[in-house]
N, C-alpha and C positions, 0 to 999 in steps of 0.2 A: 450458452448454449444460442445454437441457430437452428431454426428450424426452417426445413426446406419442402414443400409439399412436392408430393410426385404426380408422374401423368403419365396414363397409358391411353393413348388415342388410337382411332381406326385409321383417320383422317387427318390431312392438316387443319381445317377448317374445325373441328372438333378440339384438337391441339390448341389451337389459336384461343378460341371460347374457353375453354377452363383456363389459358394462363391468364384472360381478362376478368375470370372471376377471381381470380387472387393476387390480384395486379397492384391491388393499394392495400392490399393486407401482411404481406411479405417481400422479400428483397430478393426472393429467391425462388425458383422453380427447375423441378428435378424432372427430365423428359426420359423416358423407357423408351428405348430401341432395341425393337427385335426382329429378327431376320427368320424364327422358326426354326432354327438349328441348333445355336449355344440353349436360347432357350426355345421350350417349344411352342410358342404364341409368338403369332407376328403381330408387328402393331404399323402402323402409321411408321416410315423411313423416307423421307424429302423436305429438306433443310431446306432447300428453298423458299418451300411455302412460311416459314419464320421471318421474309422479307417482308411480309406485311402487317405484322406484327406491330403493334402501337401501346404505347406506355413504357413504364422506368424499368420493369422487370428484368433482372439477370437470371441467365438461362446455363443452366448445364445438362450435356446430353451423357447417359448413361447405356453408350453403346455396351448393349447385351447379343454379340454377334460372333462369330466367330472369323478370325483376321482384321481387327477393326483397324487395321494399319489401310486398307482397302477403301473404305469410306470416310477416312479421318480428311482429305482434303475438302469432301463436301462440307463437314459440319466445324468446320475451325472456324472461316469467316462469319458465321451466325450466332456461335452458343460465347458461354464466357470462358464454361471450364467443361472439360471432357472427362470421362470416366468408361477405363478399359479396364478389362477381365485377365488378370494373368493366366487364368488358366487357359486363354483364348488366344495369347499372344505366340508369333512366332521370334519376338527379337522383343525383349524390353525395354532393351539398352538403346537401340536402334528408336525407339519411339519417344526417349528420353532426349535425343539428340533432337529428333525433330522439334519438339516442343521447346528445345531453348530458342529456336528461330523465330518464334510465336509469341505473342501476348497471355494464350490459354491459359491455364494453371491444369496441371497431369493430375488425375486422382485413379487411383488404381484401385479395382473391388477384388475382394478373394469371396470366394463361394465359403459354404459353412465349414464345409472339411475340410478344405485348403489352412494349413498351418502358418500363423504372422511370420515364419522364421520365411517363410520362401521369399521373403521381398528384403532381405538383410543384407544385401549387395544394391540395392538402389535407394536407399531412404532420401541420398543427398541431390535425388533426380527427381523426385516426387515432389508434389504440394500436398497430398492426403493421401489416405487410407479411406474406401468406403467396406466396411464390413457387411457382407450379407446374412441378416440374421432370420432368415428361415429357409426351411430344408429345399422348397420349390420354389423356383423363381420364372417370372414372368407373368404374375399375376398380383392383385391386389387381394387383399383379405386372409390370406396365409398365414397362418398361427405362431406367434413370434418363438423362438429356439432358444430359450436359454444360455444355452454352451458360449452363444456370443460372449456373454457377459464374462468367462475366463480369456475368450482374445483379446475384447477389451482391455484384458489389466493387465494380458502379456505383452499387449503390443506397446502400450503406455511406460511399460517397463522397457522394453527393446530399445523403443524413441522416444522419447521425453518431449520430443518439440514436434513430434507429427501431427498434423490433423488427423482426428478420428472420426466418421463420417459410419453414422449404422443406420441400416436398409433392410427394413422388411420386419412386418407385423407390429411396428412402433404404433403403440397406442398412451389414453392417458394413465392405465394402469401399471403399465413396464417402464414408459418414458426417464421415471425418475431414477431408477435402479440401471441403467445404461448411461444415464449423466451422471453418478454419484459414481461408476465403474469407470469415468474416463473418457466418455464418448465427449465431441465438441459440437457435431453436428445429427440430429436426427430429420432422418427422410421419413415422410407419413404419406400414406395413400388411401386405403381404404378406411382408416380414422376419420380421416378429413372428408371423401368424396361421399364416406357412406351418413354423415352425420346430418340429422336432421339442421342444423344451422351452419352451415357451413363456415364464416368469420367468427361465431362463435367457438368454434371448433379449435380455432388458429390459435383466438386468446386465451383460450381455456391450456394449449400448451406453452403459448410464450408467460404465462404465470407462473410453469411449473420452473422457471429460470429464474422468477425473482423467488420466489421461496428456499432455495435451495442454498 
């Protein structure tokens, strides 16, 4: 299991500061990028700010925006993985072709109500699936929806080799059930940033993987 801390930032400096706080504790950070249209909130959206970042951590950008292909060229040079929403795409096949020309990994996110079968034509072209596990997107601390557990199991059966990331409402109480259902990655936001000790919270999540 891989833990990926999620970051929602209002400015580039806030994003870099939060990345710095987890830089030595984890290998990856998940940046939630929102345009106020696909997701109801507006976040920082300036990828060039990341060029000022120091450290070894790798980044994935979760583009919670309409028509992510419009902003994709700005993000590809500064992050390692990009997540686009199936529901926001005009042509996923074209997006897959674009990624064949780049080193970045492509992840496709599905909202809670979108069935995993929607991606059955695309397994060979995507690196991982990001399953949203909350009803309301764009906020940290939203309640976990257990319906995602059936989606994880269904996805694992449909595509046994695909990497499954689960995103939203993840905490120490539900994380083990998510892993047992078949998830490879946990994207956690509120459970980390609202903890009294961020570093200890990350360690507690990582202990789950050892105990399984």
